DRENPA-3360 file (N, C-alpha, C; in nm, 2 decimals, always signed):
BEGIN
1 = MNVKTSSR = +0.09/-0.12/+0.00/+0.00/+0.00/+0.00/+0.09/+0.12/+0.00 ~ +0.07/+0.22/-0.10/+0.15/+0.33/-0.11/+0.11/+0.44/-0.01 ~ +0.18/+0.55/+0.00/+0.15/+0.65/+0.10/+0.02/+0.72/+0.08 ~ -0.02/+0.75/-0.05/-0.14/+0.82/-0.09/-0.26/+0.73/-0.05 ~ -0.25/+0.60/-0.09/-0.36/+0.51/-0.06/-0.38/+0.50/+0.09 ~ -0.27/+0.49/+0.17/-0.28/+0.48/+0.31/-0.35/+0.60/+0.37 ~ -0.32/+0.71/+0.32/-0.38/+0.84/+0.37/-0.53/+0.84/+0.35 ~ -0.57/+0.80/+0.23/-0.71/+0.80/+0.20/-0.79/+0.70/+0.29;
9 = YNLRFQRL = -0.72/+0.58/+0.32/-0.78/+0.48/+0.41/-0.80/+0.54/+0.55 ~ -0.69/+0.60/+0.59/-0.70/+0.66/+0.73/-0.81/+0.76/+0.74 ~ -0.82/+0.85/+0.64/-0.92/+0.95/+0.64/-1.06/+0.89/+0.65 ~ -1.09/+0.79/+0.56/-1.22/+0.72/+0.57/-1.25/+0.66/+0.70 ~ -1.15/+0.60/+0.76/-1.16/+0.54/+0.89/-1.20/+0.64/+1.00 ~ -1.13/+0.76/+0.99/-1.15/+0.86/+1.09/-1.30/+0.91/+1.08 ~ -1.34/+0.93/+0.95/-1.48/+0.98/+0.93/-1.58/+0.87/+0.98 ~ -1.56/+0.75/+0.95/-1.64/+0.64/+1.00/-1.65/+0.64/+1.15;
17 = STTLLRSV = -1.53/+0.65/+1.21/-1.53/+0.65/+1.36/-1.60/+0.76/+1.42 ~ -1.59/+0.88/+1.35/-1.66/+1.00/+1.40/-1.81/+0.98/+1.39 ~ -1.85/+0.92/+1.28/-2.00/+0.90/+1.26/-2.05/+0.80/+1.36 ~ -1.98/+0.69/+1.39/-2.02/+0.59/+1.48/-2.02/+0.65/+1.62 ~ -1.92/+0.73/+1.66/-1.92/+0.79/+1.79/-2.04/+0.89/+1.81 ~ -2.07/+0.97/+1.70/-2.18/+1.06/+1.71/-2.31/+0.98/+1.74 ~ -2.33/+0.87/+1.67/-2.45/+0.79/+1.68/-2.46/+0.73/+1.82 ~ -2.35/+0.68/+1.88/-2.35/+0.63/+2.01/-2.38/+0.74/+2.11;
25 = LIAVLGSV = -2.33/+0.86/+2.10/-2.36/+0.97/+2.19/-2.50/+1.00/+2.19 ~ -2.56/+1.01/+2.06/-2.70/+1.04/+2.05/-2.79/+0.94/+2.12 ~ -2.75/+0.81/+2.10/-2.83/+0.70/+2.17/-2.82/+0.71/+2.32 ~ -2.70/+0.74/+2.37/-2.68/+0.75/+2.51/-2.76/+0.86/+2.57 ~ -2.75/+0.98/+2.50/-2.82/+1.10/+2.55/-2.97/+1.07/+2.55 ~ -3.02/+1.00/+2.44/-3.16/+0.97/+2.43/-3.21/+0.89/+2.55 ~ -3.12/+0.79/+2.59/-3.15/+0.70/+2.70/-3.16/+0.78/+2.83 ~ -3.07/+0.87/+2.84/-3.07/+0.95/+2.97/-3.20/+1.03/+2.98;
33 = VVLTAGCS = -3.24/+1.09/+2.86/-3.36/+1.17/+2.86/-3.48/+1.08/+2.90 ~ -3.49/+0.96/+2.85/-3.60/+0.87/+2.88/-3.60/+0.83/+3.02 ~ -3.48/+0.80/+3.07/-3.47/+0.76/+3.21/-3.51/+0.87/+3.31 ~ -3.46/+0.99/+3.27/-3.49/+1.11/+3.35/-3.64/+1.13/+3.36 ~ -3.71/+1.12/+3.24/-3.85/+1.14/+3.23/-3.92/+1.04/+3.31 ~ -3.87/+0.91/+3.31/-3.94/+0.80/+3.39/-3.92/+0.82/+3.54 ~ -3.82/+0.89/+3.59/-3.80/+0.91/+3.73/-3.86/+1.04/+3.78 ~ -3.90/+1.12/+3.69/-3.94/+1.26/+3.74/-4.08/+1.24/+3.81;
41 = TSDTPARR = -4.10/+1.34/+3.90/-4.23/+1.34/+3.97/-4.33/+1.41/+3.89 ~ -4.46/+1.39/+3.93/-4.57/+1.44/+3.86/-4.56/+1.60/+3.86 ~ -4.60/+1.66/+3.75/-4.60/+1.81/+3.75/-4.74/+1.86/+3.80 ~ -4.82/+1.77/+3.86/-4.95/+1.81/+3.92/-4.92/+1.90/+4.04 ~ -4.97/+2.02/+4.04/-4.94/+2.11/+4.16/-4.99/+2.05/+4.29 ~ -4.90/+2.07/+4.39/-4.94/+2.01/+4.52/-4.98/+2.13/+4.61 ~ -5.07/+2.10/+4.70/-5.12/+2.19/+4.80/-5.11/+2.14/+4.94 ~ -5.07/+2.22/+5.03/-5.05/+2.18/+5.17/-5.19/+2.18/+5.25;
49 = FSEILYRY = -5.22/+2.06/+5.29/-5.35/+2.05/+5.36/-5.35/+2.12/+5.50 ~ -5.23/+2.15/+5.55/-5.21/+2.22/+5.68/-5.25/+2.36/+5.66 ~ -5.27/+2.41/+5.54/-5.32/+2.55/+5.52/-5.45/+2.58/+5.60 ~ -5.53/+2.47/+5.61/-5.66/+2.48/+5.67/-5.65/+2.50/+5.83 ~ -5.54/+2.46/+5.88/-5.53/+2.46/+6.03/-5.55/+2.60/+6.09 ~ -5.52/+2.71/+6.01/-5.54/+2.84/+6.07/-5.68/+2.87/+6.11 ~ -5.78/+2.79/+6.06/-5.92/+2.81/+6.10/-5.94/+2.77/+6.25 ~ -5.85/+2.68/+6.30/-5.87/+2.62/+6.43/-5.74/+2.66/+6.52;
57 = PDTQEPLR = -5.75/+2.77/+6.58/-5.63/+2.81/+6.67/-5.62/+2.72/+6.79 ~ -5.50/+2.73/+6.85/-5.48/+2.65/+6.97/-5.57/+2.70/+7.08 ~ -5.62/+2.61/+7.16/-5.70/+2.65/+7.28/-5.65/+2.58/+7.40 ~ -5.66/+2.65/+7.51/-5.62/+2.60/+7.64/-5.73/+2.54/+7.72 ~ -5.85/+2.56/+7.67/-5.97/+2.51/+7.74/-5.98/+2.36/+7.72 ~ -6.04/+2.29/+7.82/-6.06/+2.15/+7.81/-6.17/+2.11/+7.71 ~ -6.17/+1.98/+7.67/-6.27/+1.93/+7.58/-6.41/+1.94/+7.65 ~ -6.50/+2.01/+7.59/-6.63/+2.03/+7.65/-6.74/+1.92/+7.61;
65 = IKKLTASS = -6.70/+1.82/+7.54/-6.79/+1.71/+7.51/-6.78/+1.61/+7.62 ~ -6.90/+1.56/+7.66/-6.91/+1.46/+7.77/-6.86/+1.32/+7.72 ~ -6.78/+1.26/+7.81/-6.73/+1.13/+7.78/-6.85/+1.03/+7.81 ~ -6.86/+0.93/+7.72/-6.97/+0.83/+7.74/-6.92/+0.74/+7.85 ~ -7.01/+0.72/+7.95/-6.99/+0.64/+8.07/-7.11/+0.55/+8.09 ~ -7.09/+0.47/+8.19/-7.20/+0.37/+8.22/-7.33/+0.45/+8.27 ~ -7.31/+0.57/+8.32/-7.43/+0.64/+8.37/-7.48/+0.75/+8.27 ~ -7.42/+0.75/+8.15/-7.46/+0.86/+8.05/-7.61/+0.84/+8.01;
73 = YSDVAPAQ = -7.66/+0.72/+8.01/-7.80/+0.70/+7.97/-7.90/+0.79/+8.05 ~ -7.86/+0.82/+8.17/-7.95/+0.90/+8.26/-7.96/+1.04/+8.21 ~ -7.87/+1.09/+8.12/-7.88/+1.22/+8.06/-7.97/+1.22/+7.94 ~ -8.02/+1.11/+7.90/-8.10/+1.10/+7.78/-8.25/+1.06/+7.81 ~ -8.34/+1.13/+7.75/-8.48/+1.09/+7.77/-8.51/+0.96/+7.71 ~ -8.58/+0.87/+7.78/-8.61/+0.74/+7.72/-8.70/+0.74/+7.60 ~ -8.68/+0.64/+7.51/-8.76/+0.64/+7.39/-8.78/+0.49/+7.35 ~ -8.89/+0.46/+7.29/-8.91/+0.32/+7.24/-8.83/+0.29/+7.12;
81 = SRTVTVMV = -8.80/+0.38/+7.04/-8.72/+0.36/+6.92/-8.63/+0.48/+6.90 ~ -8.50/+0.45/+6.88/-8.41/+0.57/+6.87/-8.29/+0.53/+6.78 ~ -8.24/+0.64/+6.71/-8.13/+0.62/+6.62/-8.01/+0.69/+6.69 ~ -7.89/+0.63/+6.69/-7.77/+0.68/+6.74/-7.67/+0.70/+6.62 ~ -7.62/+0.82/+6.60/-7.52/+0.84/+6.50/-7.38/+0.84/+6.56 ~ -7.29/+0.77/+6.49/-7.15/+0.76/+6.54/-7.06/+0.81/+6.43 ~ -6.97/+0.91/+6.46/-6.87/+0.96/+6.37/-6.73/+0.90/+6.41 ~ -6.67/+0.82/+6.33/-6.54/+0.76/+6.36/-6.43/+0.85/+6.32;
89 = HPAYSLFF = -6.35/+0.89/+6.41/-6.23/+0.97/+6.39/-6.26/+1.10/+6.31 ~ -6.34/+1.18/+6.36/-6.37/+1.31/+6.29/-6.25/+1.39/+6.27 ~ -6.25/+1.45/+6.15/-6.14/+1.54/+6.10/-6.00/+1.47/+6.11 ~ -6.00/+1.34/+6.09/-5.88/+1.27/+6.09/-5.78/+1.31/+5.99 ~ -5.82/+1.35/+5.87/-5.73/+1.38/+5.76/-5.65/+1.51/+5.79 ~ -5.71/+1.60/+5.87/-5.64/+1.72/+5.90/-5.55/+1.71/+6.03 ~ -5.60/+1.65/+6.13/-5.53/+1.65/+6.26/-5.44/+1.53/+6.29 ~ -5.45/+1.42/+6.21/-5.37/+1.30/+6.23/-5.30/+1.25/+6.11;
97 = REEHRSSY = -5.25/+1.35/+6.03/-5.17/+1.32/+5.92/-5.03/+1.29/+5.97 ~ -4.95/+1.20/+5.89/-4.81/+1.19/+5.92/-4.75/+1.32/+5.86 ~ -4.64/+1.36/+5.93/-4.58/+1.49/+5.90/-4.54/+1.50/+5.75 ~ -4.49/+1.39/+5.69/-4.44/+1.39/+5.55/-4.56/+1.39/+5.46 ~ -4.68/+1.37/+5.51/-4.80/+1.37/+5.42/-4.88/+1.50/+5.43 ~ -4.81/+1.61/+5.43/-4.88/+1.74/+5.45/-4.92/+1.80/+5.31 ~ -4.87/+1.74/+5.20/-4.90/+1.80/+5.07/-4.97/+1.69/+4.99 ~ -5.07/+1.74/+4.91/-5.15/+1.65/+4.82/-5.16/+1.72/+4.69;
105 = SEAKYDLL = -5.19/+1.64/+4.59/-5.22/+1.70/+4.46/-5.35/+1.78/+4.47 ~ -5.37/+1.87/+4.37/-5.48/+1.96/+4.37/-5.61/+1.88/+4.38 ~ -5.63/+1.77/+4.30/-5.75/+1.69/+4.30/-5.78/+1.63/+4.44 ~ -5.67/+1.57/+4.50/-5.69/+1.51/+4.63/-5.72/+1.61/+4.74 ~ -5.65/+1.72/+4.73/-5.67/+1.83/+4.83/-5.81/+1.88/+4.83 ~ -5.86/+1.90/+4.71/-6.00/+1.95/+4.70/-6.10/+1.86/+4.75 ~ -6.08/+1.72/+4.73/-6.17/+1.62/+4.78/-6.16/+1.62/+4.93 ~ -6.04/+1.62/+4.99/-6.02/+1.61/+5.13/-6.09/+1.73/+5.20;
113 = KFQLDSEA = -6.07/+1.85/+5.14/-6.12/+1.97/+5.20/-6.28/+1.96/+5.20 ~ -6.33/+1.92/+5.09/-6.48/+1.91/+5.08/-6.53/+1.81/+5.18 ~ -6.46/+1.69/+5.20/-6.51/+1.60/+5.30/-6.50/+1.65/+5.44 ~ -6.39/+1.72/+5.47/-6.36/+1.78/+5.60/-6.47/+1.88/+5.63 ~ -6.50/+1.97/+5.54/-6.60/+2.08/+5.56/-6.74/+2.01/+5.58 ~ -6.77/+1.91/+5.50/-6.90/+1.85/+5.51/-6.92/+1.78/+5.64 ~ -6.81/+1.71/+5.69/-6.82/+1.64/+5.82/-6.84/+1.74/+5.93 ~ -6.76/+1.85/+5.93/-6.78/+1.95/+6.04/-6.92/+2.01/+6.04;
121 = RFISEIAK = -6.97/+2.04/+5.92/-7.10/+2.10/+5.91/-7.21/+2.00/+5.96 ~ -7.20/+1.87/+5.93/-7.29/+1.77/+5.98/-7.29/+1.76/+6.13 ~ -7.17/+1.75/+6.18/-7.15/+1.74/+6.33/-7.21/+1.86/+6.40 ~ -7.19/+1.98/+6.35/-7.24/+2.10/+6.41/-7.40/+2.10/+6.40 ~ -7.45/+2.06/+6.29/-7.60/+2.06/+6.27/-7.67/+1.96/+6.36 ~ -7.61/+1.84/+6.37/-7.68/+1.74/+6.45/-7.66/+1.77/+6.60 ~ -7.55/+1.84/+6.64/-7.52/+1.87/+6.78/-7.63/+1.97/+6.83 ~ -7.69/+2.04/+6.74/-7.79/+2.14/+6.78/-7.93/+2.08/+6.80;
129 = TDNLLILV = -7.94/+1.95/+6.77/-8.07/+1.88/+6.79/-8.06/+1.79/+6.91 ~ -8.17/+1.72/+6.93/-8.18/+1.62/+7.04/-8.13/+1.48/+7.00 ~ -8.09/+1.47/+6.87/-8.04/+1.34/+6.83/-7.91/+1.30/+6.89 ~ -7.90/+1.17/+6.92/-7.78/+1.12/+6.99/-7.66/+1.11/+6.89 ~ -7.55/+1.17/+6.93/-7.43/+1.17/+6.85/-7.31/+1.12/+6.94 ~ -7.24/+1.02/+6.89/-7.12/+0.97/+6.96/-7.00/+0.99/+6.87 ~ -6.90/+1.06/+6.92/-6.77/+1.08/+6.84/-6.67/+0.98/+6.89 ~ -6.62/+0.89/+6.80/-6.51/+0.80/+6.84/-6.38/+0.87/+6.80;
137 = LPGNFQKE = -6.32/+0.93/+6.90/-6.19/+1.00/+6.88/-6.07/+0.91/+6.88 ~ -5.97/+0.94/+6.80/-5.85/+0.86/+6.80/-5.79/+0.84/+6.93 ~ -5.75/+0.72/+6.96/-5.69/+0.69/+7.09/-5.57/+0.78/+7.13 ~ -5.57/+0.83/+7.25/-5.46/+0.92/+7.30/-5.44/+1.04/+7.21 ~ -5.55/+1.10/+7.16/-5.55/+1.20/+7.07/-5.47/+1.33/+7.12 ~ -5.47/+1.34/+7.25/-5.40/+1.46/+7.30/-5.25/+1.46/+7.27 ~ -5.19/+1.34/+7.25/-5.05/+1.33/+7.22/-5.02/+1.29/+7.07 ~ -5.12/+1.22/+7.02/-5.09/+1.16/+6.88/-5.13/+1.26/+6.77;
145 = SIAPLSYT = -5.22/+1.36/+6.80/-5.25/+1.46/+6.70/-5.13/+1.55/+6.67 ~ -5.12/+1.59/+6.54/-5.01/+1.68/+6.50/-5.04/+1.82/+6.56 ~ -5.17/+1.85/+6.60/-5.20/+1.98/+6.66/-5.32/+1.96/+6.76 ~ -5.28/+1.90/+6.87/-5.39/+1.86/+6.97/-5.47/+1.97/+7.02 ~ -5.41/+2.09/+7.05/-5.49/+2.20/+7.10/-5.58/+2.26/+6.99 ~ -5.54/+2.25/+6.87/-5.63/+2.29/+6.76/-5.74/+2.19/+6.74 ~ -5.71/+2.06/+6.76/-5.81/+1.96/+6.75/-5.92/+1.98/+6.86 ~ -5.88/+2.01/+6.98/-5.97/+2.04/+7.09/-6.06/+2.16/+7.05;
153 = YYLNASAG = -6.00/+2.26/+6.99/-6.08/+2.37/+6.95/-6.18/+2.33/+6.84 ~ -6.14/+2.25/+6.75/-6.23/+2.20/+6.64/-6.35/+2.12/+6.70 ~ -6.32/+2.03/+6.80/-6.43/+1.95/+6.86/-6.52/+2.04/+6.94 ~ -6.47/+2.13/+7.02/-6.55/+2.22/+7.10/-6.64/+2.31/+7.01 ~ -6.58/+2.36/+6.90/-6.66/+2.45/+6.81/-6.77/+2.37/+6.74 ~ -6.74/+2.25/+6.70/-6.83/+2.17/+6.63/-6.95/+2.11/+6.71 ~ -6.91/+2.06/+6.83/-7.01/+1.99/+6.91/-7.01/+2.01/+7.06 ~ -6.93/+2.11/+7.10/-6.91/+2.14/+7.25/-7.04/+2.18/+7.32;
161 = AGASVFYL = -7.13/+2.24/+7.24/-7.26/+2.28/+7.30/-7.37/+2.18/+7.29 ~ -7.34/+2.07/+7.23/-7.45/+1.97/+7.22/-7.48/+1.90/+7.34 ~ -7.61/+1.89/+7.38/-7.65/+1.83/+7.50/-7.66/+1.68/+7.49 ~ -7.67/+1.63/+7.36/-7.68/+1.48/+7.34/-7.56/+1.43/+7.26 ~ -7.44/+1.49/+7.29/-7.32/+1.45/+7.22/-7.23/+1.39/+7.32 ~ -7.17/+1.28/+7.29/-7.08/+1.21/+7.38/-6.95/+1.17/+7.30 ~ -6.85/+1.13/+7.37/-6.73/+1.08/+7.30/-6.67/+0.95/+7.37 ~ -6.61/+0.87/+7.28/-6.53/+0.76/+7.33/-6.40/+0.77/+7.25;
169 = TSETWSSG = -6.30/+0.70/+7.30/-6.17/+0.69/+7.22/-6.15/+0.55/+7.17 ~ -6.09/+0.54/+7.06/-6.06/+0.41/+7.01/-5.93/+0.36/+7.08 ~ -5.90/+0.23/+7.05/-5.78/+0.17/+7.12/-5.65/+0.24/+7.09 ~ -5.63/+0.28/+6.96/-5.51/+0.35/+6.92/-5.56/+0.46/+6.83 ~ -5.47/+0.55/+6.80/-5.50/+0.66/+6.71/-5.52/+0.62/+6.56 ~ -5.46/+0.50/+6.53/-5.47/+0.46/+6.39/-5.56/+0.34/+6.37 ~ -5.65/+0.31/+6.47/-5.74/+0.20/+6.46/-5.88/+0.25/+6.51 ~ -5.98/+0.20/+6.44/-6.12/+0.23/+6.49/-6.18/+0.14/+6.59;
177 = TLTSDAMV = -6.10/+0.04/+6.63/-6.15/-0.06/+6.72/-6.15/+0.00/+6.86 ~ -6.26/-0.03/+6.94/-6.27/+0.01/+7.08/-6.20/-0.09/+7.17 ~ -6.16/-0.04/+7.29/-6.11/-0.13/+7.39/-6.23/-0.21/+7.44 ~ -6.21/-0.32/+7.51/-6.32/-0.40/+7.56/-6.40/-0.33/+7.65 ~ -6.34/-0.24/+7.74/-6.42/-0.16/+7.84/-6.50/-0.06/+7.76 ~ -6.45/+0.01/+7.66/-6.53/+0.10/+7.59/-6.64/+0.04/+7.51 ~ -6.62/-0.09/+7.46/-6.72/-0.16/+7.39/-6.84/-0.20/+7.49 ~ -6.80/-0.24/+7.61/-6.90/-0.27/+7.71/-6.99/-0.14/+7.74;
185 = TLYGFLQK = -6.92/-0.03/+7.76/-6.99/+0.10/+7.79/-7.08/+0.13/+7.67 ~ -7.04/+0.12/+7.55/-7.12/+0.16/+7.43/-7.24/+0.06/+7.43 ~ -7.22/-0.07/+7.45/-7.32/-0.16/+7.44/-7.43/-0.13/+7.54 ~ -7.39/-0.11/+7.67/-7.48/-0.08/+7.77/-7.56/+0.05/+7.74 ~ -7.50/+0.15/+7.69/-7.57/+0.27/+7.66/-7.67/+0.25/+7.55 ~ -7.64/+0.18/+7.45/-7.73/+0.15/+7.34/-7.85/+0.08/+7.39 ~ -7.83/-0.02/+7.47/-7.94/-0.10/+7.52/-8.04/-0.01/+7.61 ~ -7.98/+0.07/+7.70/-8.06/+0.15/+7.79/-8.13/+0.26/+7.73;
193 = VGANRMLI = -8.08/+0.32/+7.62/-8.15/+0.43/+7.55/-8.25/+0.37/+7.45 ~ -8.25/+0.24/+7.43/-8.34/+0.18/+7.33/-8.30/+0.21/+7.19 ~ -8.17/+0.21/+7.16/-8.13/+0.23/+7.02/-8.15/+0.11/+6.93 ~ -8.22/+0.13/+6.82/-8.25/+0.02/+6.73/-8.17/+0.04/+6.60 ~ -8.11/+0.15/+6.58/-8.03/+0.18/+6.46/-7.91/+0.26/+6.49 ~ -7.80/+0.23/+6.43/-7.68/+0.30/+6.44/-7.63/+0.35/+6.30 ~ -7.61/+0.48/+6.29/-7.56/+0.53/+6.16/-7.42/+0.57/+6.18 ~ -7.33/+0.51/+6.09/-7.19/+0.53/+6.11/-7.13/+0.61/+6.00;
201 = GGGYIGRC = -7.05/+0.72/+6.03/-6.99/+0.80/+5.94/-6.84/+0.82/+5.98 ~ -6.78/+0.92/+5.92/-6.64/+0.94/+5.95/-6.54/+0.87/+5.86 ~ -6.43/+0.84/+5.91/-6.33/+0.77/+5.81/-6.22/+0.70/+5.88 ~ -6.14/+0.64/+5.80/-6.16/+0.64/+5.66/-6.24/+0.51/+5.62 ~ -6.32/+0.52/+5.51/-6.39/+0.41/+5.46/-6.29/+0.29/+5.43 ~ -6.32/+0.17/+5.48/-6.24/+0.06/+5.45/-6.12/+0.05/+5.55 ~ -6.11/+0.15/+5.64/-5.99/+0.15/+5.73/-6.05/+0.16/+5.87 ~ -6.03/+0.27/+5.94/-6.08/+0.28/+6.08/-6.23/+0.26/+6.09;
209 = QREFYNQV = -6.30/+0.32/+5.99/-6.44/+0.31/+6.00/-6.49/+0.16/+5.99 ~ -6.42/+0.09/+5.90/-6.46/-0.06/+5.88/-6.43/-0.13/+6.01 ~ -6.32/-0.10/+6.08/-6.29/-0.17/+6.20/-6.39/-0.15/+6.31 ~ -6.44/-0.03/+6.32/-6.55/+0.00/+6.41/-6.67/-0.07/+6.37 ~ -6.71/-0.06/+6.25/-6.83/-0.12/+6.20/-6.83/-0.27/+6.22 ~ -6.72/-0.34/+6.19/-6.71/-0.48/+6.21/-6.72/-0.52/+6.36 ~ -6.67/-0.44/+6.44/-6.67/-0.47/+6.59/-6.81/-0.46/+6.64 ~ -6.88/-0.35/+6.61/-7.02/-0.33/+6.67/-7.11/-0.43/+6.60;
217 = SAYVDRTT = -7.09/-0.46/+6.48/-7.18/-0.56/+6.41/-7.17/-0.70/+6.48 ~ -7.05/-0.73/+6.53/-7.02/-0.86/+6.59/-7.07/-0.87/+6.73 ~ -7.06/-0.75/+6.81/-7.09/-0.76/+6.95/-7.22/-0.69/+7.00 ~ -7.28/-0.61/+6.91/-7.40/-0.54/+6.95/-7.52/-0.60/+6.89 ~ -7.61/-0.65/+6.97/-7.74/-0.70/+6.92/-7.85/-0.60/+6.94 ~ -7.96/-0.62/+6.87/-8.08/-0.53/+6.88/-8.05/-0.39/+6.83 ~ -7.94/-0.37/+6.78/-7.91/-0.24/+6.72/-7.84/-0.26/+6.58 ~ -7.91/-0.23/+6.47/-7.85/-0.26/+6.34/-7.76/-0.14/+6.30;
225 = AYIVPEIS = -7.64/-0.18/+6.26/-7.54/-0.07/+6.22/-7.55/-0.05/+6.07 ~ -7.53/+0.07/+6.02/-7.53/+0.11/+5.88/-7.41/+0.21/+5.86 ~ -7.35/+0.20/+5.75/-7.25/+0.30/+5.70/-7.32/+0.39/+5.61 ~ -7.31/+0.52/+5.64/-7.38/+0.63/+5.56/-7.28/+0.70/+5.47 ~ -7.30/+0.69/+5.34/-7.21/+0.75/+5.24/-7.20/+0.90/+5.26 ~ -7.31/+0.97/+5.29/-7.31/+1.12/+5.29/-7.22/+1.18/+5.40 ~ -7.18/+1.10/+5.50/-7.10/+1.15/+5.61/-6.97/+1.06/+5.63 ~ -6.94/+0.99/+5.52/-6.82/+0.91/+5.53/-6.71/+0.96/+5.44;
233 = SISPDDIS = -6.58/+0.94/+5.48/-6.47/+1.00/+5.41/-6.38/+0.89/+5.35 ~ -6.32/+0.93/+5.23/-6.23/+0.84/+5.16/-6.09/+0.88/+5.18 ~ -6.00/+0.78/+5.20/-5.86/+0.82/+5.21/-5.80/+0.85/+5.08 ~ -5.71/+0.95/+5.08/-5.64/+0.99/+4.95/-5.55/+0.88/+4.90 ~ -5.51/+0.79/+4.99/-5.42/+0.68/+4.95/-5.49/+0.57/+4.87 ~ -5.62/+0.57/+4.87/-5.70/+0.46/+4.81/-5.75/+0.50/+4.67 ~ -5.73/+0.62/+4.63/-5.78/+0.66/+4.50/-5.68/+0.74/+4.42 ~ -5.70/+0.75/+4.29/-5.61/+0.83/+4.21/-5.66/+0.97/+4.20;
241 = DQESAEIL = -5.58/+1.06/+4.13/-5.62/+1.20/+4.11/-5.75/+1.20/+4.03 ~ -5.75/+1.12/+3.92/-5.87/+1.12/+3.84/-5.99/+1.08/+3.92 ~ -5.98/+0.97/+4.00/-6.09/+0.93/+4.08/-6.14/+1.04/+4.18 ~ -6.04/+1.10/+4.23/-6.07/+1.21/+4.33/-6.15/+1.32/+4.27 ~ -6.11/+1.36/+4.14/-6.19/+1.47/+4.07/-6.33/+1.42/+4.04 ~ -6.34/+1.30/+3.99/-6.47/+1.24/+3.96/-6.56/+1.23/+4.08 ~ -6.51/+1.18/+4.19/-6.59/+1.17/+4.31/-6.63/+1.31/+4.36 ~ -6.54/+1.40/+4.36/-6.58/+1.54/+4.41/-6.69/+1.60/+4.32;
249 = ASLRRKDY = -6.68/+1.58/+4.19/-6.78/+1.63/+4.10/-6.92/+1.58/+4.14 ~ -6.92/+1.45/+4.17/-7.05/+1.38/+4.21/-7.10/+1.43/+4.34 ~ -7.01/+1.45/+4.44/-7.05/+1.50/+4.57/-7.11/+1.64/+4.56 ~ -7.05/+1.72/+4.47/-7.10/+1.86/+4.46/-7.24/+1.86/+4.39 ~ -7.27/+1.75/+4.32/-7.41/+1.74/+4.27/-7.50/+1.67/+4.37 ~ -7.45/+1.64/+4.48/-7.52/+1.56/+4.59/-7.55/+1.42/+4.54 ~ -7.46/+1.37/+4.46/-7.47/+1.23/+4.41/-7.37/+1.15/+4.48 ~ -7.41/+1.06/+4.57/-7.32/+0.99/+4.66/-7.30/+0.84/+4.61;
257 = TPVKKFIE = -7.34/+0.82/+4.49/-7.33/+0.68/+4.43/-7.18/+0.63/+4.43 ~ -7.08/+0.72/+4.39/-6.94/+0.67/+4.39/-6.90/+0.63/+4.53 ~ -6.94/+0.71/+4.64/-6.90/+0.67/+4.77/-6.97/+0.54/+4.82 ~ -7.09/+0.52/+4.78/-7.16/+0.40/+4.81/-7.09/+0.28/+4.75 ~ -7.05/+0.29/+4.62/-6.98/+0.19/+4.55/-6.85/+0.16/+4.62 ~ -6.78/+0.27/+4.66/-6.65/+0.25/+4.73/-6.67/+0.18/+4.86 ~ -6.77/+0.21/+4.94/-6.80/+0.13/+5.06/-6.82/-0.01/+5.03 ~ -6.90/-0.04/+4.93/-6.93/-0.18/+4.89/-6.81/-0.25/+4.85;
265 = KKSQGAAN = -6.72/-0.18/+4.78/-6.59/-0.24/+4.73/-6.50/-0.28/+4.85 ~ -6.49/-0.18/+4.94/-6.40/-0.20/+5.06/-6.46/-0.31/+5.16 ~ -6.59/-0.32/+5.16/-6.65/-0.42/+5.25/-6.68/-0.55/+5.18 ~ -6.65/-0.55/+5.05/-6.68/-0.67/+4.97/-6.83/-0.70/+4.98 ~ -6.91/-0.59/+4.98/-7.05/-0.61/+4.98/-7.12/-0.65/+5.11 ~ -7.03/-0.66/+5.22/-7.08/-0.72/+5.35/-7.14/-0.61/+5.44 ~ -7.12/-0.48/+5.41/-7.17/-0.38/+5.50/-7.31/-0.33/+5.46 ~ -7.39/-0.30/+5.57/-7.52/-0.24/+5.54/-7.49/-0.09/+5.51;
273 = VLQLPSAP = -7.55/-0.05/+5.40/-7.53/+0.09/+5.36/-7.67/+0.16/+5.36 ~ -7.68/+0.28/+5.41/-7.81/+0.35/+5.42/-7.79/+0.50/+5.39 ~ -7.88/+0.55/+5.32/-7.88/+0.69/+5.28/-7.91/+0.77/+5.41 ~ -7.85/+0.89/+5.43/-7.87/+0.97/+5.55/-8.01/+1.02/+5.55 ~ -8.08/+0.99/+5.66/-8.22/+1.05/+5.68/-8.20/+1.20/+5.71 ~ -8.31/+1.27/+5.69/-8.30/+1.42/+5.70/-8.31/+1.45/+5.85 ~ -8.22/+1.53/+5.90/-8.22/+1.58/+6.03/-8.33/+1.69/+6.04 ~ -8.40/+1.71/+6.15/-8.37/+1.65/+6.28/-8.44/+1.52/+6.31;
281 = GI = -8.50/+1.46/+6.21/-8.58/+1.34/+6.24/-8.50/+1.21/+6.23 ~ -8.37/+1.22/+6.24/-8.29/+1.10/+6.23/-8.34/+0.99/+6.32;
% end
């Protein structure tokens, strides 16, 4: 091979090498872009649920709601037939979040806020009547809540003036199950006031609410328990952003069919579901 031929060969080799290197670099950079896109977080704007806490300032006053005891029935006028409404872990989404779960997507935030407002409004309205209301508060809520003094303010503002409002605490803050002593107290109260129907709300559906429902269904006789869609809350961890938006749209139309279906799904069809009767004739 002469010098001229060798030079042309080397030039073609260099051009080929350059072309191959460029192709490899493009492929590698393309892979990096794909991988980066796959690991990126959603661009859905997040909102901090704790923004709502400003509504409920810290209070140093004690809880004004009466604790349910063995003698609480004496505060209630006797009746042949009576309905008792139970709200499991009211305002749980606001006051018992894990600290790292303070932000939600726009769709989930809007649904949670709607549920929280609806729950507070219902509790306030029923507390003004003679209907019996029992709040099952999270166990050791004074220490387990992320804002215990604000939670006390919320409870007092919502139901503190109710003459027929009582509270119990669940076994732990993350479970809707009552202790055996609390269950005995509730059972005795229901029997003595002649309760034939229990309407259960609160949250979360399929979680703490289901635990409470299963317990009272197993141990309480002569009182039929129902889960009520209009006053029940869905956990943001159990639904997608799209489902959140669709459910909220239905709730704003006062269509609780999606909530009813969600209850049936979480209970595998085993729970009694009942539409909320109109207050004050509950």
